[in-house]
VOGU-3710 file (C-alpha; in Angstrom, 3 decimals, decimal comma):
1> xxxxxxxxxx> 85,506/293,680/-23,084  87,233/294,463/-19,784  90,537/296,235/-20,384  93,354/295,288/-18,038  95,660/298,204/-17,369  98,494/298,014/-14,875  97,762/294,978/-12,746  99,422/291,952/-11,231  100,872/288,890/-12,914  102,475/285,586/-12,084
11> xxxxxxxxxx> 105,482/284,448/-14,119  106,219/280,737/-13,744  109,853/279,849/-14,412  112,612/282,362/-13,744  115,176/281,282/-16,277  116,465/283,741/-18,859  113,074/284,082/-20,570  110,927/284,101/-17,448  113,100/286,629/-15,630  113,074/288,811/-18,736
21> xxxxxxxxxx> 109,287/288,645/-18,966  108,979/289,540/-15,274  111,195/292,572/-15,911  109,049/293,652/-18,873  105,887/293,688/-16,768  107,541/295,323/-13,761  108,948/298,107/-15,963  105,379/299,088/-16,794  104,249/299,162/-13,174  102,859/295,638/-12,828
31> xxxxxxxxxx> 103,166/293,755/-9,565  104,916/290,489/-10,466  105,104/287,219/-8,568  108,002/285,125/-9,860  107,532/281,392/-9,239  110,123/278,635/-9,521  110,714/275,175/-8,082  113,296/275,867/-5,341  115,409/278,549/-3,696  118,387/277,911/-5,990
41> xxxxxxxxxx> 116,218/278,603/-9,047  114,830/281,748/-7,415  118,357/282,946/-6,656  119,389/282,426/-10,286  116,317/284,305/-11,465  117,035/287,169/-9,090  120,602/287,358/-10,409  119,358/287,476/-14,008  117,050/290,343/-13,096  119,793/292,221/-11,247
51> xxxxxxxxxx> 122,273/291,827/-14,110  119,750/292,895/-16,753  118,597/295,996/-14,904  122,191/296,937/-13,984  123,069/296,841/-17,683  120,106/299,081/-18,437  121,334/301,573/-15,830  124,882/301,462/-17,227  123,518/302,224/-20,714  121,427/305,125/-19,437
61> xxxxxxxxxx> 118,146/303,390/-20,271  117,046/303,182/-16,654  117,788/305,422/-13,690  119,043/303,813/-10,465  115,869/304,840/-8,664  113,672/303,388/-11,411  115,690/300,158/-11,285  115,149/299,903/-7,546  111,441/300,548/-7,929  111,217/297,976/-10,739
71> xxxxxxxxxx> 112,911/295,280/-8,659  110,722/296,123/-5,662  107,650/295,270/-7,763  108,929/291,696/-8,252  108,769/289,126/-5,470  109,959/285,532/-5,850  108,298/282,436/-4,400  108,273/278,661/-4,623  104,551/278,380/-3,877  101,718/279,648/-6,073
81> xxxxxxxxxx> 99,650/280,112/-2,919  101,827/283,136/-2,155  100,295/284,983/-5,113  96,768/286,328/-5,013  94,430/288,654/-6,901  96,286/288,347/-10,217  95,041/289,273/-13,681  97,418/287,182/-15,753  99,654/284,125/-15,454  102,552/283,676/-17,891
91> xxxxxxxxxx> 104,181/280,239/-17,950  107,829/280,235/-19,046  108,894/276,793/-17,852  111,060/274,241/-19,661  110,018/273,583/-23,280  108,353/270,237/-22,607  104,688/269,734/-23,434  103,880/267,416/-20,521  105,503/269,767/-18,016  103,429/272,619/-19,391
101> xxxxxxxxxx> 100,228/270,540/-19,387  100,790/269,695/-15,739  101,261/273,382/-14,923  98,097/274,397/-16,785  96,046/271,662/-15,158  97,053/273,163/-11,808  96,447/276,732/-12,977  93,020/275,844/-14,321  92,024/274,500/-10,932  93,405/277,476/-9,001
111> xxxxxxxxxx> 92,192/280,517/-10,899  88,803/281,780/-11,961  87,595/282,557/-15,456  88,643/286,212/-15,163  92,370/285,300/-15,086  94,148/284,926/-18,435  96,543/281,984/-18,654  99,389/282,372/-21,172  102,230/280,121/-22,287  105,498/281,473/-23,641
121> xxxxxxxxxx> 106,214/278,337/-25,674  108,129/279,065/-28,876  106,873/276,131/-30,937  104,793/273,628/-28,945  101,056/273,217/-29,511  99,176/275,816/-27,481  96,002/273,813/-28,079  97,511/270,713/-26,483  98,741/272,748/-23,516  95,398/274,543/-23,136
131> xxxxxxxxxx> 93,411/271,319/-23,233  94,837/270,397/-19,812  93,230/273,471/-18,210  89,724/273,515/-16,802  88,808/276,485/-19,009  90,871/276,271/-22,242  89,025/279,284/-23,624  91,116/281,554/-21,385  94,454/280,104/-22,515  96,576/281,870/-25,126
141> xxxxxxxxxx> 100,109/281,716/-26,464  102,219/284,756/-25,538  105,607/284,220/-27,155  108,189/286,803/-26,143  111,544/286,817/-27,927  114,904/286,669/-26,186  116,006/288,926/-24,550  112,470/289,919/-23,604  113,352/293,372/-22,177  115,019/294,326/-25,487
151> xxxxxxxxxx> 113,107/292,535/-28,226  109,993/294,375/-29,403  108,107/291,452/-30,889  105,501/289,264/-29,183  103,535/286,540/-30,973  99,948/286,112/-29,753  98,804/282,582/-30,557  95,117/281,703/-30,394  93,587/278,237/-30,496  90,188/276,891/-31,496
161> xxxxxxxxxx> 89,258/277,301/-27,812  90,497/280,857/-27,195  87,714/283,333/-26,439  87,683/286,512/-28,522  87,666/288,602/-25,350  90,875/286,912/-24,169  92,589/287,585/-27,484  91,538/291,240/-27,332  92,640/291,651/-23,727  96,059/290,110/-24,282
171> xxxxxxxxxx> 96,565/292,310/-27,345  95,785/295,359/-25,235  98,244/294,208/-22,557  101,040/293,750/-25,109  100,399/297,263/-26,407  100,580/298,646/-22,859  103,917/296,900/-22,396  105,292/298,870/-25,345  105,700/295,741/-27,463  104,598/295,001/-31,028
181> xxxxxxxxxx> 102,116/292,124/-31,224  101,455/289,903/-34,208  98,632/287,370/-34,190  98,427/283,899/-35,637  96,780/280,529/-35,198  98,286/277,488/-33,544  100,793/275,717/-35,779  104,219/274,417/-34,873  106,691/277,311/-34,849  103,900/279,909/-35,203
191> xxxxxxxxxx> 105,017/282,586/-37,727  108,627/283,470/-37,023  110,137/280,117/-36,105  108,103/278,319/-38,762  109,623/280,453/-41,503  113,067/280,963/-39,992  113,787/277,364/-39,003  112,522/276,034/-42,334  115,018/278,343/-44,044  117,844/277,171/-41,757
201> xxxxxxxxxx> 116,994/273,506/-42,315  117,054/274,020/-46,099  120,474/275,654/-45,863  121,819/272,666/-43,913  120,436/270,271/-46,548  122,119/272,225/-49,337  125,390/272,087/-47,407  125,238/268,357/-46,726  124,295/267,636/-50,362  127,343/269,489/-51,708
211> xxxxxxxxxx> 125,323/272,305/-53,277  127,852/274,798/-51,899  130,183/275,202/-48,939  129,318/276,656/-45,558  131,224/279,854/-46,276  129,749/280,240/-49,771  126,205/279,911/-48,444  126,757/282,303/-45,543  128,491/284,868/-47,721  125,958/284,914/-50,538
221> xxxxxxxxxx> 123,011/285,314/-48,156  124,675/288,390/-46,663  126,174/290,000/-49,764  123,591/289,065/-52,414  120,380/288,586/-50,450  121,026/291,309/-47,851  120,409/289,172/-44,773  122,084/290,343/-41,537  123,998/287,064/-41,160  124,329/283,766/-42,965
231> xxxxxxxxxx> 122,229/280,738/-41,965  125,128/278,849/-40,360  126,300/281,821/-38,336  122,700/282,211/-37,196  122,406/278,500/-36,319  125,505/278,780/-34,138  124,059/281,853/-32,433  120,640/280,287/-31,765  121,972/276,857/-30,828  121,821/273,779/-33,054
241> xxxxxxxxxx> 119,879/271,862/-30,404  117,253/274,611/-30,346  117,016/274,597/-34,149  116,663/270,802/-34,180  113,926/270,854/-31,531  111,823/273,309/-33,548  112,448/271,460/-36,836  111,292/268,224/-35,222  108,168/269,917/-33,892  107,300/271,268/-37,362
251> xxxxxxxxxx> 108,023/267,933/-39,026  105,877/266,052/-36,494  102,981/268,254/-37,569  103,424/268,349/-41,359  105,257/265,090/-42,191  106,393/266,797/-45,386  109,790/265,456/-46,432  111,204/268,946/-46,864  110,441/269,632/-43,196  112,323/266,581/-41,887
261> xxxxxxxxxx> 115,484/267,487/-39,933  118,575/267,486/-42,130  120,739/264,473/-41,170  123,781/266,736/-40,787  121,904/268,768/-38,165  121,132/265,619/-36,183  124,753/264,463/-36,446  126,188/267,729/-35,167  123,799/267,833/-32,214  124,605/264,186/-31,390
271> xxxxxxxxxx> 128,302/265,100/-31,492  127,727/267,906/-28,984  128,425/270,642/-31,551  125,650/272,976/-30,470  127,053/276,332/-31,592  128,383/279,123/-29,418  127,056/277,537/-26,231  129,342/274,510/-26,708  132,209/276,333/-28,405  131,705/274,723/-31,812
281> xxxxxxxxxx> 128,821/274,205/-34,198  129,064/274,899/-37,900  132,087/277,014/-37,046  133,736/279,957/-38,779  135,965/280,443/-41,786  138,985/279,510/-39,637  137,449/276,147/-38,631  136,837/273,045/-40,783  133,537/272,841/-42,642  131,640/270,029/-40,848
291> xxxxxxxxxx> 130,045/268,883/-44,111  133,424/267,947/-45,576  133,477/264,702/-43,607  129,995/263,585/-44,629  129,600/264,550/-48,290  133,113/264,184/-49,722  132,011/261,374/-52,042  129,059/263,372/-53,331  130,802/266,703/-53,771  129,784/268,322/-57,031
301> xxxxxxxxxx> 130,268/271,628/-58,758  128,849/274,329/-56,546  125,794/276,266/-57,666  126,345/279,496/-55,743  124,398/281,585/-58,254  121,266/279,546/-57,472  121,640/279,769/-53,699  119,492/282,781/-52,774  116,538/281,508/-54,767  116,904/277,936/-53,516
311> xxxxxxxxxx> 116,805/279,162/-49,919  114,369/282,054/-50,057  111,716/281,013/-52,580  110,252/278,165/-50,493  110,148/280,621/-47,584  108,086/283,043/-49,688  105,783/280,252/-50,828  105,168/279,196/-47,210  104,440/282,805/-46,188  101,826/283,012/-48,948
321> xxxxxxxxxx> 100,282/279,762/-47,721  99,918/281,287/-44,258  97,904/284,162/-45,725  95,952/281,905/-48,070  94,712/279,799/-45,150  93,879/282,810/-42,972  96,555/281,783/-40,474  98,258/285,200/-40,377  98,168/288,504/-42,254  100,812/289,808/-44,658
331> xxxxxxxxxx> 101,518/292,671/-42,289  101,952/290,425/-39,259  104,242/288,054/-41,170  106,442/290,882/-42,448  106,525/292,526/-39,017  107,370/289,218/-37,355  110,316/288,411/-39,596  111,714/291,949/-39,487  111,440/292,434/-35,740  112,000/288,827/-34,704
341> xxxxxxxxxx> 114,912/287,984/-37,020  116,071/291,278/-38,541  115,304/289,662/-41,901  113,434/291,254/-44,816  109,694/290,699/-44,727  108,536/287,993/-47,170  105,977/290,270/-48,786  108,519/293,062/-49,095  110,666/290,543/-50,983  107,804/289,419/-53,233
351> xxxxxxxxxx> 107,031/293,042/-54,095  110,702/293,708/-54,788  111,273/290,635/-56,966  107,870/290,684/-58,657  104,986/288,236/-58,353  105,457/286,637/-61,773  109,222/286,036/-61,381  108,580/284,498/-57,950  105,992/282,152/-59,456  108,247/281,213/-62,380
361> xxxxxxxxxx> 111,167/280,440/-60,096  109,003/278,424/-57,677  107,630/276,423/-60,609  111,207/275,557/-61,575  111,986/274,369/-58,036  108,838/272,226/-58,050  109,698/270,755/-61,457  113,245/269,913/-60,326  112,350/268,420/-56,933  108,842/267,015/-57,509
371> xxxxxxxxxx> 108,208/267,719/-53,820  104,482/268,408/-53,229  105,361/271,013/-50,593  107,295/272,975/-53,254  104,257/273,339/-55,496  103,440/277,047/-55,916  100,531/277,871/-53,656  97,212/278,840/-55,235  97,407/282,385/-53,896  100,704/282,949/-55,721
381> xxxxxxxxxx> 99,176/281,641/-58,938  96,120/283,865/-58,485  98,245/286,964/-57,908  100,337/286,228/-60,999  97,202/285,724/-63,100  95,775/289,143/-62,153  95,713/291,893/-64,775  98,107/293,862/-62,572  99,979/291,430/-60,247  101,718/294,252/-58,377
391> xxxxxxxxxx> 98,406/295,968/-57,643  96,867/292,648/-56,586  99,736/292,090/-54,145  99,398/295,638/-52,786  95,671/295,062/-52,184  96,408/291,785/-50,420  98,937/293,427/-48,102  96,757/296,255/-46,720  98,493/296,705/-43,346  96,458/296,741/-40,163
401> xxxxxxxxxx> 98,930/299,118/-38,560  101,817/301,345/-39,505  104,702/298,907/-39,834  108,279/299,726/-38,769  110,804/300,478/-41,482  112,204/297,255/-42,886  115,459/296,633/-44,746  115,364/295,802/-48,440  117,381/292,865/-49,556  118,378/293,099/-53,173
411> xxx> 116,781/290,695/-55,621  117,377/287,052/-54,833  116,095/285,394/-57,977
//
C-alpha cells in the first residue's frame, strides 16, 4: 500500500461543506484546488474560507501567519484543467445523484488509477455514484460533518467495487487530517444519518398520532434520556427539508413502513416551515405546536412515561442489525453517534439498560405494532440467550481503537 502524506487535492463545490473540507486539508499542509461553476460561486467560497479562518484566529486557534499560509495553499478555479498532479479529489457538489454521476464520469476520464475519487454525500448511494466512473474501484465515500473544520467525525463508505488499498489509503489520510474515521458499507444514510434520522422520523410520528406533545417529547428526551436536545429542536436546527430528504432516501431503499416519511414532516416542508433557516419549523414552547392542527380529532391521553423507550429501542435494534450484518462495528457505531450527534452510543445504552430488558421491551413494541421491522434482531436474541448476556455484549463490542469519552444517558426503558 502506498501511503499518501501531505499532498494535493481537488475539492469540487465550494459551498459551506466544500469550503470547510478545503480548509481542513489546507490546515494540514495540503495544496488544494477549489473548483466551482462560476466566479460568483468561487467568490462565495472564498468568503466562507475567510470568515471561518478569521473566527479561528479570533478564538486563538490559529495565528494570523498560519491563517495566511493556510489560505495561500488554496487556489480557486472554474476549470479542472487548472489542477494537475493531484492525489485525491473530493466532490462536495449539490446533493443530487445525477449531478454527482456526471461529475464522476468526467473525473474517471480525467484521472489515472493512482488518484482516489471521493464523494462527500451524506446519504446518497456511493455505489450508484461510483458506477459512473471509469474505475469505480477507486471511488469511496468520504462524509465530513458540518462544520468540517470543527467536527471530528468522518464516515468512510466503501462499496462492492472499492479496492482494499483505496480504503486503507483514505483511512490513513483521515488520520493525518486529525479526524476520527468510522467505516461502513453503502446503505442510505450510512451509520449516523441512518440512526439519527430514523429516530427523528419516529418522534414526528408520535407527535402527529397524539402520543404526546412537542414539548413533552423534547423535554423527556433531555431530562429522562439524557440527550443534548429534543428531537424537534434538533429537526429545526438541521432543517426539516434536510431531514425529509434523508428519510426519503432511506425509505426508497428499505420500503419498510416505519421508514416512510411522517406525513406531518411532509406537510411542514410543503408549508415552507423548514426550521431555523426559514424562521419556523416545529417551533419553541412560545409558538403553537404544529401537530395541534392535524391531530385534534385523534388526541388521546399522552403516554409520556413510554416515550424514551418508544423512541430509542428501535434505534438500538437497528444498531444491532448493522453489526449482525457486518455493515459496521459496535465501536464505529458508538463513535459515530457520539461524535456526529453528541448522543449516547447505542451499545453504551444497551450495556447500561441491560441486554435482557432491551429484548423484553423490543418484544413488547413488536407485539403492539406487528411491524416486521420492529421484530427483535437475531443478534439481540442471541445475546440475551447467553449464559452471561453482559459478558457476551462486552465480547461483541471489543473496540478497534480507544474511543473518546461518551456521555451516559440514564436508563430509558
